OpenMM code with the backbone's topology and positions (N, CA, C; nanometers):
from openmm import Vec3, app, unit

residues = "MET HIS LEU LEU THR ARG TYR ILE LEU TRP GLU LEU MET LYS VAL PHE LEU SER ALA LEU THR ALA LEU THR GLY LEU VAL VAL LEU VAL GLY VAL ALA GLN GLU ALA ILE ARG GLN GLY LEU GLY PRO ALA PRO VAL LEU ARG MET MET PRO TYR VAL LEU PRO ASP ALA LEU ARG PHE SER VAL PRO ALA THR MET LEU LEU SER VAL CYS VAL VAL TYR GLY ARG MET SER ALA LEU ASN GLU VAL VAL ALA VAL LYS SER LEU GLY ILE SER PRO MET LYS LEU ILE ALA PRO ALA LEU ALA ALA ALA PHE CYS ILE SER LEU VAL ALA VAL TRP LEU ASN ASP ILE ALA VAL TRP TRP GLY ARG GLN GLY VAL ARG ARG VAL VAL VAL GLN SER VAL GLU GLU ILE ALA TYR GLY MET LEU ARG THR GLN LYS SER PHE SER ASP ASN ARG PHE SER ILE ASN VAL LYS GLU VAL ASP GLY ARG ARG LEU VAL ARG PRO THR ILE THR PHE PHE GLY GLY GLY ASP SER PRO".split()
positions = [
    Vec3(-16.5699, 7.7799, -13.5638),
    Vec3(-16.4646, 7.7318, -13.4759),
    Vec3(-16.4721, 7.5796, -13.4604),
    Vec3(-16.5935, 7.5264, -13.4470),
    Vec3(-16.6070, 7.3816, -13.4310),
    Vec3(-16.5648, 7.3083, -13.5576),
    Vec3(-16.5803, 7.3733, -13.6699),
    Vec3(-16.5383, 7.3143, -13.7968),
    Vec3(-16.3868, 7.2949, -13.7989),
    Vec3(-16.3133, 7.3924, -13.7494),
    Vec3(-16.1679, 7.3840, -13.7439),
    Vec3(-16.1236, 7.2723, -13.6486),
    Vec3(-16.1903, 7.2622, -13.5341),
    Vec3(-16.1582, 7.1579, -13.4368),
    Vec3(-16.1846, 7.0196, -13.4958),
    Vec3(-16.2992, 7.0037, -13.5603),
    Vec3(-16.3322, 6.8747, -13.6217),
    Vec3(-16.2340, 6.8399, -13.7333),
    Vec3(-16.1949, 6.9396, -13.8102),
    Vec3(-16.0991, 6.9180, -13.9187),
    Vec3(-15.9665, 6.8656, -13.8633),
    Vec3(-15.9163, 6.9297, -13.7593),
    Vec3(-15.7876, 6.8889, -13.7010),
    Vec3(-15.7992, 6.7497, -13.6395),
    Vec3(-15.9079, 6.7243, -13.5660),
    Vec3(-15.9266, 6.5914, -13.5069),
    Vec3(-15.9376, 6.4839, -13.6146),
    Vec3(-16.0119, 6.5115, -13.7202),
    Vec3(-16.0269, 6.4150, -13.8286),
    Vec3(-15.8918, 6.3842, -13.8932),
    Vec3(-15.8131, 6.4869, -13.9185),
    Vec3(-15.6811, 6.4663, -13.9784),
    Vec3(-15.5892, 6.3888, -13.8834),
    Vec3(-15.5931, 6.4239, -13.7543),
    Vec3(-15.5120, 6.3522, -13.6555),
    Vec3(-15.5497, 6.2047, -13.6502),
    Vec3(-15.6782, 6.1757, -13.6458),
    Vec3(-15.7227, 6.0370, -13.6334),
    Vec3(-15.6938, 5.9563, -13.7600),
    Vec3(-15.7041, 6.0187, -13.8769),
    Vec3(-15.6706, 5.9478, -14.0011),
    Vec3(-15.5248, 5.9032, -13.9993),
    Vec3(-15.4372, 5.9968, -13.9689),
    Vec3(-15.2944, 5.9650, -13.9672),
    Vec3(-15.2637, 5.8693, -13.8522),
    Vec3(-15.3224, 5.8943, -13.7351),
    Vec3(-15.2964, 5.8113, -13.6176),
    Vec3(-15.3364, 5.6663, -13.6428),
    Vec3(-15.4559, 5.6431, -13.6919),
    Vec3(-15.5038, 5.5059, -13.7101),
    Vec3(-15.4283, 5.4319, -13.8201),
    Vec3(-15.3973, 5.5006, -13.9284),
    Vec3(-15.3226, 5.4325, -14.0349),
    Vec3(-15.1793, 5.4011, -13.9907),
    Vec3(-15.1142, 5.4950, -13.9244),
    Vec3(-14.9779, 5.4704, -13.8766),
    Vec3(-14.9770, 5.3680, -13.7637),
    Vec3(-15.0788, 5.3717, -13.6779),
    Vec3(-15.0870, 5.2746, -13.5683),
    Vec3(-15.1021, 5.1334, -13.6227),
    Vec3(-15.1836, 5.1170, -13.7240),
    Vec3(-15.2009, 4.9851, -13.7844),
    Vec3(-15.0696, 4.9342, -13.8426),
    Vec3(-15.0017, 5.0176, -13.9163),
    Vec3(-14.8762, 4.9762, -13.9796),
    Vec3(-14.7671, 4.9485, -13.8766),
    Vec3(-14.7483, 5.0393, -13.7826),
    Vec3(-14.6416, 5.0234, -13.6840),
    Vec3(-14.6688, 4.9068, -13.5896),
    Vec3(-14.7933, 4.8909, -13.5458),
    Vec3(-14.8266, 4.7800, -13.4566),
    Vec3(-14.8093, 4.6469, -13.5281),
    Vec3(-14.8513, 4.6407, -13.6526),
    Vec3(-14.8311, 4.5178, -13.7296),
    Vec3(-14.6846, 4.4817, -13.7411),
    Vec3(-14.6017, 4.5806, -13.7658),
    Vec3(-14.4581, 4.5571, -13.7759),
    Vec3(-14.4000, 4.5110, -13.6423),
    Vec3(-14.4374, 4.5770, -13.5337),
    Vec3(-14.3854, 4.5410, -13.4015),
    Vec3(-14.4330, 4.4015, -13.3610),
    Vec3(-14.5588, 4.3673, -13.3916),
    Vec3(-14.6100, 4.2335, -13.3592),
    Vec3(-14.5328, 4.1279, -13.4370),
    Vec3(-14.5121, 4.1504, -13.5655),
    Vec3(-14.4387, 4.0527, -13.6456),
    Vec3(-14.2960, 4.0341, -13.5955),
    Vec3(-14.2292, 4.1439, -13.5628),
    Vec3(-14.0924, 4.1343, -13.5128),
    Vec3(-14.0903, 4.0658, -13.3762),
    Vec3(-14.1829, 4.1029, -13.2872),
    Vec3(-14.1873, 4.0426, -13.1538),
    Vec3(-14.2165, 3.8944, -13.1575),
    Vec3(-14.3126, 3.8546, -13.2383),
    Vec3(-14.3474, 3.7130, -13.2486),
    Vec3(-14.2351, 3.6358, -13.3166),
    Vec3(-14.1733, 3.6942, -13.4173),
    Vec3(-14.0633, 3.6262, -13.4859),
    Vec3(-13.9454, 3.6047, -13.3914),
    Vec3(-13.9129, 3.7049, -13.3095),
    Vec3(-13.8037, 3.6894, -13.2133),
    Vec3(-13.8341, 3.5784, -13.1133),
    Vec3(-13.9552, 3.5776, -13.0602),
    Vec3(-13.9936, 3.4751, -12.9626),
    Vec3(-13.9945, 3.3374, -13.0273),
    Vec3(-14.0426, 3.3284, -13.1495),
    Vec3(-14.0473, 3.1999, -13.2195),
    Vec3(-13.9071, 3.1464, -13.2454),
    Vec3(-13.8162, 3.2331, -13.2846),
    Vec3(-13.6791, 3.1896, -13.3098),
    Vec3(-13.6110, 3.1502, -13.1794),
    Vec3(-13.6292, 3.2305, -13.0756),
    Vec3(-13.5644, 3.2034, -12.9471),
    Vec3(-13.6155, 3.0741, -12.8843),
    Vec3(-13.7465, 3.0484, -12.8946),
    Vec3(-13.8060, 2.9310, -12.8314),
    Vec3(-13.8174, 2.8119, -12.9267),
    Vec3(-13.7932, 2.8319, -13.0555),
    Vec3(-13.8063, 2.7242, -13.1527),
    Vec3(-13.9511, 2.6854, -13.1775),
    Vec3(-14.0399, 2.7836, -13.1817),
    Vec3(-14.1829, 2.7569, -13.1976),
    Vec3(-14.2198, 2.7318, -13.3428),
    Vec3(-14.3241, 2.6512, -13.3617),
    Vec3(-14.3795, 2.6266, -13.4941),
    Vec3(-14.4885, 2.7274, -13.5255),
    Vec3(-14.5564, 2.7105, -13.6392),
    Vec3(-14.6582, 2.8080, -13.6803),
    Vec3(-14.7827, 2.8112, -13.5912),
    Vec3(-14.8264, 2.6980, -13.5389),
    Vec3(-14.9482, 2.6966, -13.4555),
    Vec3(-14.9300, 2.7765, -13.3262),
    Vec3(-14.8225, 2.7545, -13.2495),
    Vec3(-14.8036, 2.8369, -13.1296),
    Vec3(-14.7813, 2.9846, -13.1608),
    Vec3(-14.7202, 3.0128, -13.2752),
    Vec3(-14.6984, 3.1528, -13.3141),
    Vec3(-14.8326, 3.2221, -13.3346),
    Vec3(-14.9256, 3.1551, -13.4014),
    Vec3(-15.0588, 3.2132, -13.4216),
    Vec3(-15.1341, 3.2280, -13.2896),
    Vec3(-15.1172, 3.1307, -13.1986),
    Vec3(-15.1828, 3.1414, -13.0673),
    Vec3(-15.1215, 3.2525, -12.9831),
    Vec3(-14.9971, 3.2877, -13.0120),
    Vec3(-14.9279, 3.3898, -12.9342),
    Vec3(-14.9634, 3.5321, -12.9783),
    Vec3(-15.0115, 3.5489, -13.1005),
    Vec3(-15.0385, 3.6821, -13.1571),
    Vec3(-15.1237, 3.7723, -13.0680),
    Vec3(-15.2395, 3.7275, -13.0172),
    Vec3(-15.3205, 3.8200, -12.9365),
    Vec3(-15.2518, 3.8632, -12.8070),
    Vec3(-15.1614, 3.7803, -12.7560),
    Vec3(-15.0937, 3.8144, -12.6315),
    Vec3(-14.9803, 3.9138, -12.6537),
    Vec3(-14.9258, 3.9177, -12.7740),
    Vec3(-14.8169, 4.0104, -12.8057),
    Vec3(-14.8717, 4.1480, -12.8438),
    Vec3(-14.9965, 4.1524, -12.8894),
    Vec3(-15.0564, 4.2777, -12.9359),
    Vec3(-15.0561, 4.3890, -12.8306),
    Vec3(-15.0980, 4.3657, -12.7041),
    Vec3(-15.0920, 4.4761, -12.6067),
    Vec3(-14.9500, 4.5258, -12.5817),
    Vec3(-14.8544, 4.4345, -12.5835),
    Vec3(-14.7154, 4.4754, -12.5641),
    Vec3(-14.6672, 4.5593, -12.6821),
    Vec3(-14.7092, 4.5243, -12.8024),
    Vec3(-14.6727, 4.6030, -12.9205),
    Vec3(-14.7382, 4.7405, -12.9159),
    Vec3(-14.8626, 4.7461, -12.8725),
    Vec3(-14.9328, 4.8743, -12.8641),
    Vec3(-14.8703, 4.9667, -12.7600),
    Vec3(-14.8097, 4.9093, -12.6557),
    Vec3(-14.7414, 4.9914, -12.5546),
    Vec3(-14.6376, 5.0817, -12.6181),
    Vec3(-14.5682, 5.0298, -12.7171),
    Vec3(-14.4610, 5.1055, -12.7809),
    Vec3(-14.5098, 5.1861, -12.9004),
    Vec3(-14.6075, 5.1346, -12.9716),
    Vec3(-14.6479, 5.2018, -13.0951),
    Vec3(-14.7462, 5.3165, -13.0732),
    Vec3(-14.8263, 5.3145, -12.9668),
    Vec3(-14.9247, 5.4223, -12.9461),
    Vec3(-14.8573, 5.5580, -12.9231),
    Vec3(-14.7623, 5.5714, -12.8307),
    Vec3(-14.6996, 5.7040, -12.8129),
    Vec3(-14.6247, 5.7519, -12.9374),
    Vec3(-14.5525, 5.6614, -13.0015),
    Vec3(-14.4778, 5.7010, -13.1214),
    Vec3(-14.5721, 5.7428, -13.2335),
    Vec3(-14.6825, 5.6733, -13.2455),
    Vec3(-14.7787, 5.7055, -13.3506),
    Vec3(-14.8479, 5.8377, -13.3239),
    Vec3(-14.8788, 5.8662, -13.1986),
    Vec3(-14.9418, 5.9951, -13.1670),
    Vec3(-14.8462, 6.1096, -13.1991),
    Vec3(-14.7206, 6.0934, -13.1633),
    Vec3(-14.6207, 6.1955, -13.1956),
    Vec3(-14.6074, 6.2135, -13.3468),
    Vec3(-14.6031, 6.1037, -13.4186),
    Vec3(-14.5936, 6.1105, -13.5640),
    Vec3(-14.7149, 6.1799, -13.6253),
    Vec3(-14.8341, 6.1467, -13.5774),
    Vec3(-14.9547, 6.2065, -13.6362),
    Vec3(-14.9619, 6.3567, -13.6087),
    Vec3(-14.9226, 6.3996, -13.4896),
    Vec3(-14.9213, 6.5432, -13.4594),
    Vec3(-14.8204, 6.6148, -13.5489),
    Vec3(-14.7027, 6.5564, -13.5656),
    Vec3(-14.6014, 6.6188, -13.6518),
    Vec3(-14.6481, 6.6260, -13.7966),
    Vec3(-14.7110, 6.5207, -13.8450),
    Vec3(-14.7567, 6.5193, -13.9842),
    Vec3(-14.8678, 6.6208, -14.0060),
    Vec3(-14.9680, 6.6216, -13.9172),
    Vec3(-15.0836, 6.7099, -13.9364),
    Vec3(-15.0436, 6.8563, -13.9239),
    Vec3(-14.9719, 6.8924, -13.8183),
    Vec3(-14.9344, 7.0325, -13.8011),
    Vec3(-14.8267, 7.0748, -13.9002),
    Vec3(-14.7423, 6.9826, -13.9421),
    Vec3(-14.6457, 7.0138, -14.0471),
    Vec3(-14.7147, 7.0425, -14.1795),
    Vec3(-14.8168, 6.9628, -14.2103),
    Vec3(-14.8931, 6.9863, -14.3331),
    Vec3(-14.9682, 7.1187, -14.3253),
    Vec3(-15.0282, 7.1472, -14.2085),
    Vec3(-15.1002, 7.2746, -14.1927),
    Vec3(-15.0051, 7.3929, -14.2074),
    Vec3(-14.8865, 7.3784, -14.1533),
    Vec3(-14.7883, 7.4862, -14.1641),
    Vec3(-14.7410, 7.5028, -14.3082),
    Vec3(-14.7193, 7.3916, -14.3770),
    Vec3(-14.6731, 7.3989, -14.5158),
    Vec3(-14.7773, 7.4620, -14.6071),
    Vec3(-14.9047, 7.4408, -14.5757),
    Vec3(-15.0119, 7.4991, -14.6569),
    Vec3(-15.0538, 7.6375, -14.6076),
    Vec3(-14.9782, 7.6923, -14.5133),
    Vec3(-15.0037, 7.8251, -14.4561),
    Vec3(-15.1414, 7.8367, -14.3896),
    Vec3(-15.1941, 7.7249, -14.3426),
    Vec3(-15.3229, 7.7288, -14.2734),
    Vec3(-15.3099, 7.7964, -14.1373),
    Vec3(-15.1953, 7.7823, -14.0742),
    Vec3(-15.1735, 7.8466, -13.9443),
    Vec3(-15.1730, 7.9983, -13.9618),
    Vec3(-15.1084, 8.0472, -14.0658),
    Vec3(-15.1059, 8.1912, -14.0941),
    Vec3(-15.2473, 8.2410, -14.1234),
    Vec3(-15.3234, 8.1626, -14.1979),
    Vec3(-15.4607, 8.2019, -14.2310),
    Vec3(-15.5472, 8.2102, -14.1057),
    Vec3(-15.5313, 8.1165, -14.0150),
    Vec3(-15.6094, 8.1174, -13.8906),
    Vec3(-15.5691, 8.2368, -13.8047),
    Vec3(-15.4392, 8.2648, -13.7973),
    Vec3(-15.3935, 8.3807, -13.7195),
    Vec3(-15.4438, 8.5114, -13.7805),
    Vec3(-15.4511, 8.5175, -13.9129),
    Vec3(-15.4991, 8.6406, -13.9771),
    Vec3(-15.6486, 8.6621, -13.9544),
    Vec3(-15.7208, 8.5555, -13.9224),
    Vec3(-15.8632, 8.5677, -13.8896),
    Vec3(-15.8846, 8.6095, -13.7443),
    Vec3(-15.7751, 8.6207, -13.6691),
    Vec3(-15.7856, 8.6618, -13.5298),
    Vec3(-15.8103, 8.5455, -13.4344),
    Vec3(-15.7931, 8.4232, -13.4810),
    Vec3(-15.8122, 8.3048, -13.3963),
    Vec3(-15.6779, 8.2697, -13.3333),
    Vec3(-15.6807, 8.2432, -13.2054),
    Vec3(-15.5588, 8.2100, -13.1323),
    Vec3(-15.5014, 8.0762, -13.1808),
    Vec3(-15.3694, 8.0680, -13.1945),
    Vec3(-15.3083, 7.9398, -13.2331),
    Vec3(-15.3335, 7.8286, -13.1307),
    Vec3(-15.3641, 7.8655, -13.0072),
    Vec3(-15.3972, 7.7643, -12.9062),
    Vec3(-15.5240, 7.6881, -12.9441),
    Vec3(-15.6122, 7.7514, -13.0194),
    Vec3(-15.7333, 7.6828, -13.0658),
    Vec3(-15.6969, 7.5701, -13.1628),
    Vec3(-15.5847, 7.5864, -13.2314),
    Vec3(-15.5379, 7.4807, -13.3204),
    Vec3(-15.4748, 7.3654, -13.2432),
    Vec3(-15.4140, 7.3970, -13.1307),
    Vec3(-15.3424, 7.2969, -13.0523),
    Vec3(-15.4362, 7.2190, -12.9602),
    Vec3(-15.5458, 7.2787, -12.9193),
    Vec3(-15.6373, 7.2164, -12.8231),
    Vec3(-15.6874, 7.0781, -12.8667),
    Vec3(-15.7264, 7.0557, -12.9925),
    Vec3(-15.7719, 6.9209, -13.0299),
    Vec3(-15.6630, 6.8147, -13.0142),
    Vec3(-15.5402, 6.8500, -13.0465),
    Vec3(-15.4305, 6.7542, -13.0322),
    Vec3(-15.4030, 6.7246, -12.8856),
    Vec3(-15.4109, 6.8267, -12.8002),
    Vec3(-15.3903, 6.8042, -12.6570),
    Vec3(-15.4989, 6.7140, -12.5994),
    Vec3(-15.6232, 6.7381, -12.6377),
    Vec3(-15.7335, 6.6551, -12.5884),
    Vec3(-15.7202, 6.5114, -12.6379),
    Vec3(-15.6879, 6.4948, -12.7648),
    Vec3(-15.6719, 6.3601, -12.8200),
    Vec3(-15.5539, 6.2881, -12.7550),
    Vec3(-15.4431, 6.3586, -12.7356),
    Vec3(-15.3254, 6.2978, -12.6731),
    Vec3(-15.3538, 6.2579, -12.5288),
    Vec3(-15.4312, 6.3391, -12.4564),
    Vec3(-15.4659, 6.3049, -12.3189),
    Vec3(-15.5506, 6.1780, -12.3152),
    Vec3(-15.6512, 6.1702, -12.3999),
    Vec3(-15.7375, 6.0509, -12.4032),
    Vec3(-15.6589, 5.9267, -12.4450),
    Vec3(-15.5725, 5.9433, -12.5429),
    Vec3(-15.4925, 5.8300, -12.5891),
    Vec3(-15.3912, 5.7884, -12.4831),
    Vec3(-15.3406, 5.8835, -12.4045),
    Vec3(-15.2464, 5.8474, -12.2981),
    Vec3(-15.3149, 5.7670, -12.1884),
    Vec3(-15.4423, 5.7952, -12.1620),
    Vec3(-15.5163, 5.7132, -12.0651),
    Vec3(-15.5293, 5.5696, -12.1150),
    Vec3(-15.5561, 5.5547, -12.2432),
    Vec3(-15.5637, 5.4208, -12.3024),
    Vec3(-15.4263, 5.3537, -12.2979),
    Vec3(-15.3205, 5.4298, -12.3184),
    Vec3(-15.1851, 5.3744, -12.3157),
    Vec3(-15.1478, 5.3243, -12.1764),
    Vec3(-15.1903, 5.3948, -12.0729),
    Vec3(-15.1645, 5.3485, -11.9357),
    Vec3(-15.2358, 5.2159, -11.9121),
    Vec3(-15.3597, 5.2062, -11.9575),
    Vec3(-15.4356, 5.0818, -11.9440),
    Vec3(-15.3674, 4.9695, -12.0222),
    Vec3(-15.3165, 4.9998, -12.1428),
    Vec3(-15.2469, 4.8991, -12.2226),
    Vec3(-15.1188, 4.8515, -12.1545),
    Vec3(-15.0488, 4.9413, -12.0862),
    Vec3(-14.9296, 4.9001, -12.0113),
    Vec3(-14.9654, 4.7967, -11.9063),
    Vec3(-15.0755, 4.8180, -11.8377),
    Vec3(-15.1200, 4.7234, -11.7364),
    Vec3(-15.1590, 4.5901, -11.7995),
    Vec3(-15.2346, 4.5953, -11.9076),
    Vec3(-15.2794, 4.4737, -11.9751),
    Vec3(-15.1608, 4.3969, -12.0326),
    Vec3(-15.0653, 4.4677, -12.0912),
    Vec3(-14.9511, 4.4020, -12.1547),
    Vec3(-14.8697, 4.3238, -12.0532),
    Vec3(-14.8495, 4.3809, -11.9363),
    Vec3(-14.7690, 4.3137, -11.8351),
    Vec3(-14.8477, 4.2007, -11.7699),
    Vec3(-14.9726, 4.2261, -11.7360),
    Vec3(-15.0513, 4.1284, -11.6610),
    Vec3(-15.1019, 4.0156, -11.7503),
    Vec3(-15.1655, 4.0472, -11.8606),
    Vec3(-15.2311, 3.9473, -11.9438),
    Vec3(-15.1414, 3.9001, -12.0576),
    Vec3(-15.0724, 3.9921, -12.1226),
    Vec3(-14.9948, 3.9582, -12.2411),
    Vec3(-14.8763, 3.8681, -12.2133),
    Vec3(-14.7928, 3.9056, -12.1207),
    Vec3(-14.6738, 3.8251, -12.0919),
    Vec3(-14.7108, 3.6904, -12.0323),
    Vec3(-14.8154, 3.6893, -11.9507),
    Vec3(-14.8630, 3.5640, -11.8929),
    Vec3(-14.9151, 3.4711, -12.0027),
    Vec3(-14.9842, 3.5272, -12.1006),
    Vec3(-15.0354, 3.4477, -12.2121),
    Vec3(-14.9243, 3.3917, -12.2986),
    Vec3(-14.8224, 3.4715, -12.3258),
    Vec3(-14.7082, 3.4231, -12.4036),
    Vec3(-14.6408, 3.3088, -12.3293),
    Vec3(-14.6214, 3.3247, -12.1996),
    Vec3(-14.5599, 3.2194, -12.1185),
    Vec3(-14.6445, 3.0921, -12.1229),
    Vec3(-14.7767, 3.1070, -12.1163),
    Vec3(-14.8673, 2.9922, -12.1196),
    Vec3(-14.8581, 2.9192, -12.2536),
    Vec3(-14.8521, 2.9938, -12.3630),
    Vec3(-14.8407, 2.9319, -12.4957),
    Vec3(-14.7092, 2.8562, -12.5072),
    Vec3(-14.6012, 2.9137, -12.4564),
    Vec3(-14.4707, 2.8475, -12.4634),
    Vec3(-14.4712, 2.7202, -12.3799),
    Vec3(-14.5285, 2.7244, -12.2599),
    Vec3(-14.5333, 2.6056, -12.1740),
    Vec3(-14.6175, 2.4966, -12.2385),
    Vec3(-14.7303, 2.5347, -12.2992),
    Vec3(-14.8155, 2.4358, -12.3651),
    Vec3(-14.7486, 2.3775, -12.4891),
    Vec3(-14.6522, 2.4458, -12.5435),
    Vec3(-14.5865, 2.4019, -12.6667),
    Vec3(-14.4473, 2.3456, -12.6413),
    Vec3(-14.4188, 2.3037, -12.5188),
    Vec3(-14.2832, 2.2617, -12.4841),
    Vec3(-14.2399, 2.1392, -12.5649),
    Vec3(-14.3301, 2.0461, -12.5934),
    Vec3(-14.2930, 1.9293, -12.6736),
    Vec3(-14.2542, 1.9713, -12.8152),
    Vec3(-14.3319, 2.0596, -12.8730),
    Vec3(-14.3015, 2.1085, -13.0072),
    Vec3(-14.1709, 2.1877, -13.0077),
    Vec3(-14.1472, 2.2633, -12.9008),
    Vec3(-14.0222, 2.3393, -12.8897),
    Vec3(-13.9033, 2.2438, -12.8835),
    Vec3(-13.9155, 2.1381, -12.8013),
    Vec3(-13.8058, 2.0425, -12.7872),
    Vec3(-13.7768, 1.9735, -12.9202),
    Vec3(-13.8809, 1.9262, -12.9881),
    Vec3(-13.8600, 1.8622, -13.1184),
    Vec3(-13.8036, 1.9605, -13.2207),
    Vec3(-13.8503, 2.0835, -13.2186),
    Vec3(-13.7992, 2.1838, -13.3118),
    Vec3(-13.6522, 2.2132, -13.2888),
    Vec3(-13.6129, 2.2266, -13.1621),
    Vec3(-13.4715, 2.2524, -13.1323),
    Vec3(-13.3862, 2.1302, -13.1639),
    Vec3(-13.4381, 2.0099, -13.1345),
    Vec3(-13.3628, 1.8894, -13.1685),
    Vec3(-13.3486, 1.8750, -13.3198),
    Vec3(-13.4510, 1.9138, -13.3938),
    Vec3(-13.4480, 1.9039, -13.5398),
    Vec3(-13.3462, 2.0025, -13.5988),
    Vec3(-13.3408, 2.1243, -13.5445),
    Vec3(-13.2531, 2.2263, -13.6031),
    Vec3(-13.1129, 2.2265, -13.5428),
    Vec3(-13.1036, 2.2132, -13.4099),
    Vec3(-12.9739, 2.2262, -13.3428),
    Vec3(-12.9152, 2.0932, -13.2981),
    Vec3(-12.9929, 1.9848, -13.3100),
    Vec3(-12.9513, 1.8492, -13.2704),
    Vec3(-12.9278, 1.8357, -13.1209),
    Vec3(-12.9685, 1.9350, -13.0412),
    Vec3(-12.9556, 1.9242, -12.8959),
    Vec3(-13.0597, 2.0130, -12.8291),
    Vec3(-13.0952, 1.9731, -12.7078),
    Vec3(-13.1887, 2.0502, -12.6259),
    Vec3(-13.1393, 2.0401, -12.4830),
    Vec3(-13.1236, 2.1543, -12.4162),
    Vec3(-13.0714, 2.1549, -12.2797),
    Vec3(-13.1641, 2.2314, -12.1878),
    Vec3(-13.1689, 2.1847, -12.0670),
    Vec3(-13.2425, 2.2494, -11.9594),
    Vec3(-13.1485, 2.2477, -11.8396),
    Vec3(-13.1880, 2.3082, -11.7290),
    Vec3(-13.0996, 2.3059, -11.6117),
    Vec3(-13.0990, 2.1687, -11.5446),
    Vec3(-13.1929, 2.0780, -11.5821),
    Vec3(-13.1995, 1.9454, -11.5210),
    Vec3(-13.1524, 1.8337, -11.6130),
    Vec3(-13.1600, 1.8540, -11.7453),
    Vec3(-13.1214, 1.7477, -11.8378),
    Vec3(-13.0767, 1.8055, -11.9719),
    Vec3(-13.0154, 1.7168, -12.0514),
    Vec3(-12.9700, 1.7536, -12.1854),
    Vec3(-12.9979, 1.6360, -12.2785),
    Vec3(-13.0438, 1.6650, -12.4004),
    Vec3(-13.0699, 1.5618, -12.5004),
    Vec3(-12.9913, 1.5978, -12.6257),
    Vec3(-12.9127, 1.5023, -12.6749),
    Vec3(-12.8399, 1.5180, -12.8007),
    Vec3(-12.8834, 1.4051, -12.8932),
    Vec3(-12.9050, 1.4355, -13.0201),
    Vec3(-12.9487, 1.3345, -13.1166),
    Vec3(-12.8672, 1.3476, -13.2445),
    Vec3(-12.8655, 1.2381, -13.3210),
    Vec3(-12.8019, 1.2436, -13.4526),
    Vec3(-12.8944, 1.3141, -13.5500),
    Vec3(-13.0251, 1.2775, -13.5461),
    Vec3(-13.1262, 1.3440, -13.6277),
    Vec3(-13.2640, 1.3135, -13.5707),
    Vec3(-13.3640, 1.3841, -13.6221),
    Vec3(-13.5029, 1.3638, -13.5825),
    Vec3(-13.5802, 1.3241, -13.7072),
    Vec3(-13.6467, 1.2081, -13.6990),
    Vec3(-13.7265, 1.1578, -13.8107),
    Vec3(-13.8728, 1.1581, -13.7674),
    Vec3(-13.9452, 1.2669, -13.7992),
    Vec3(-14.0844, 1.2812, -13.7532),
    Vec3(-14.0852, 1.3037, -13.6028),
    Vec3(-14.1422, 1.2053, -13.5301),
    Vec3(-14.1415, 1.2101, -13.3833),
    Vec3(-14.0426, 1.1090, -13.3250),
    Vec3(-13.9563, 1.0531, -13.4098),
    Vec3(-13.8610, 0.9520, -13.3675),
    Vec3(-13.7218, 1.0135, -13.3587),
    Vec3(-13.6553, 0.9925, -13.2457),
    Vec3(-13.5197, 1.0424, -13.2249),
    Vec3(-13.4205, 0.9344, -13.2659),
    Vec3(-13.3248, 0.9702, -13.3504),
    Vec3(-13.2243, 0.8755, -13.3971),
    Vec3(-13.0991, 0.8934, -13.3125),
    Vec3(-13.0571, 0.7852, -13.2445),
    Vec3(-12.9410, 0.7793, -13.1548),
    Vec3(-12.9414, 0.8921, -13.0513),
    Vec3(-13.0420, 0.8923, -12.9650),
    Vec3(-13.0460, 0.9967, -12.8618),
    Vec3(-12.9493, 0.9677, -12.7470),
    Vec3(-12.8948, 1.0728, -12.6908),
    Vec3(-12.8136, 1.0653, -12.5697),
    Vec3(-12.8754, 1.1612, -12.4692),
    Vec3(-12.9230, 1.1052, -12.3577),
    Vec3(-12.9902, 1.1860, -12.2563),
    Vec3(-12.9021, 1.1902, -12.1329),
    Vec3(-12.8734, 1.3100, -12.0852),
    Vec3(-12.7900, 1.3300, -11.9674),
    Vec3(-12.8707, 1.4058, -11.8636),
    Vec3(-12.8766, 1.3503, -11.7415),
    Vec3(-12.9453, 1.4172, -11.6312),
    Vec3(-12.8412, 1.4810, -11.5414),
    Vec3(-12.8665, 1.6060, -11.5020),
    Vec3(-12.7761, 1.6779, -11.4137),
    Vec3(-12.8295, 1.6674, -11.2725),
    Vec3(-12.7457, 1.6255, -11.1794),
    Vec3(-12.7883, 1.6131, -11.0410),
    Vec3(-12.7885, 1.7472, -10.9705),
    Vec3(-12.8810, 1.7607, -10.8758),
    Vec3(-12.8865, 1.8822, -10.7955),
    Vec3(-12.7881, 1.8721, -10.6808),
    Vec3(-12.7948, 1.9643, -10.5884),
    Vec3(-12.7042, 1.9666, -10.4743),
    Vec3(-12.7232, 1.8491, -10.3806),
    Vec3(-12.8463, 1.7973, -10.3668),
    Vec3(-12.8720, 1.6900, -10.2719),
    Vec3(-12.9057, 1.5580, -10.3402),
    Vec3(-12.9021, 1.5510, -10.4725),
    Vec3(-12.9330, 1.4257, -10.5412),
    Vec3(-12.8060, 1.3693, -10.6034),
    Vec3(-12.7997, 1.2366, -10.6239),
    Vec3(-12.6777, 1.1745, -10.6776),
    Vec3(-12.6560, 1.2025, -10.8238),
] * unit.nanometer
topology = app.Topology()
chain = topology.addChain("A")
for resn in residues:
    res = topology.addResidue(resn, chain)
    for name in ("N", "CA", "C"):
        topology.addAtom(name, app.Element.getBySymbol(name[0]), res)
């Protein structure tokens, strides 16, 4: 009986870890690429942002990967008639399901912890990287879009030559109590 449990757990973990690696990598790349495009980040801030995006990516990929691994493993067992063979030996089908339930419960506890980490540490870290890279963001947006706007000011340029702005026009927007 323990051999069957170990077999199912081993198959679940093989599929889970390989799919988790692939799906998380894809989600991290898409998430970082979206943030880089939206904020106009260069390669250095993008690399610094990677560890902070990882918990947020795992929030979405862990449940989907667990579902995928259960479907793949039990689908393969069903296709190879292993479920019929186990039932013919007089073993309850619940014995086949128990390893997946235990693994899913343990992984769900980790997923709850990842949700907390992603919101508390991950988003704060991404925000910190963006704030530290504000000069690079401004130059990047001026280089590509020829303008950079904030709620307090706007900068328009003809072009950007290295760190030199060619024919800049800077406009400051006054608040409710300032001229």
